[in-house]
N, C-alpha and C positions, 0 to 999 in steps of 0.2 A: 647607468647605475649612479645613484647619488653618492657623492663623496661625504662620508661621515666626518673624516678628519680633515681639517682646514677646508671647510665647505665654502662654496661661493655664496651661499645664503643659508638662512635657517633651515633645519631639517625637522620634519614632523616625526615625533616618536609617539608610541602608544603603549600602554601597560594595562594589566588587569588585576584588580583587587579581588581575589578569590578567597572566600571564607567557607570552611567546612568544619562542622563540629567544634565551633569556637576557635578554630585554628586558621591561620592565614598561610597561603602558599607563597613561599619565598625561594628565590634563586640566589646563589652566590655568583656574582658576575665574573665571567671568565675573560672578558675583553674590556678594553678602555672605552669610554670613561668609567671610572669608579670600579675598576677591576679589584676583586677581592672583597667587595662590600656586598651585603645582602640587600636585595630589593624585591619588589614584585616582578613577575615575569613581564617582559616587554621588549620592544625593539623598534626598528624603523618602519614606518608605513611605506608600502609599495605604491607605485603609480597606479591609479585607478582603483585602489582598495579603500573600502570604507573603514572608519575607525573601529567599528565592531568586528569586521572581518579581520583586520590587522591584529586586534587584541586576541581573538580566538586563535589565529595562526601562530602568533608568537608564543602564546601560552602552550600550545601543543608542541611546537618545535623545541622549546626550552625545558618542558617538564613532563611531557607525555600525558598531560591532563587535557581532556576535552571540556570546554566551557561554552556557555551561552553568554555572550557579552551583553551588558545592559547599557545604562546611561552613563555619561561622564560624571565622575565624582570629584576629580581634582585636576587642575591644569597649572603648569608652571614652566618657566624658562630655565634652561640649564646652559651656562657658559663656562668654558674653561680656557684659560689663556696659557700660552707657553712662556718660557723664561724671557722671551723677547717682547712679550705683550701682545703677540698675535693671537687671534681667536683660533684655538685648536678644535674646539667643539662648540656648536651652538644648536641646541635642540629646543623645540617647543613641544612639550610632552602632555598628552591627554591620557589620563588614567580613567578607566571605566570599571564599573562593577562587573564581576564575572561570576556567573552561577555554575557551580560544579555540575558536570554531567556524568563523566566516567573517567576511568584511567587510574593508574598507579604512578605516583610521583617518581621520576627518574631523570637524572640530568641528561641534557642533550644540547645540541646547537652551541650557543654561547655561554651556557651555564656550567660552572665547575661542580656545583652541588645543588640539591633541591631539598626542601624540608617543609613540613607543616609545623608552624610554630604558634604556641599560645602566648599569652602576655608574659608569663614567667620565662619562657624560652628566649624571648626577645631581649631580656636583660643581658644575656651572655653573647649576643651576636653583634658584629660590627655592621650597623645599619647606616646606609647613606642618609644624609640630612634631609633630602627631599622625601625619601621613603618614610622617615620619622614624622615629618610634617603631615604627610598623607594619612598615616595611621593615627596621629593626634587629631586631625581635622574630622576624621570619620568616627572618632570615639573608641577606636581599637586600643589606642594607648592614651593614657591620661597623664 
């Protein structure tokens, strides 16, 4: 199993940008890093798993929503250091488009909450900076 916290090297993460009826699927993160912030569903890629399969699995585990993952839409590095300056988290994250297939949104796995949010809803949510950049780069937020 890959160590997420204080890893020996970068960890690959994957997420899915799922839009349905002009709303985006979001999860309130229940674990570190970024616990308590809203982001798109995602998590750590498993050994031997494709990016698409990882995005589909993580979305289902966290939200109960079945998707068909598409092409990458956003890639970024995430670093977090502890008070001593050691790297606590280091992720390289690839976010893919996710086409809604079926299911009702309900929190599961690492999510404390799940919602479908439109542009107005986003104004009242604590969204992580990388999620905000993703939504801006795709035109969902301006």
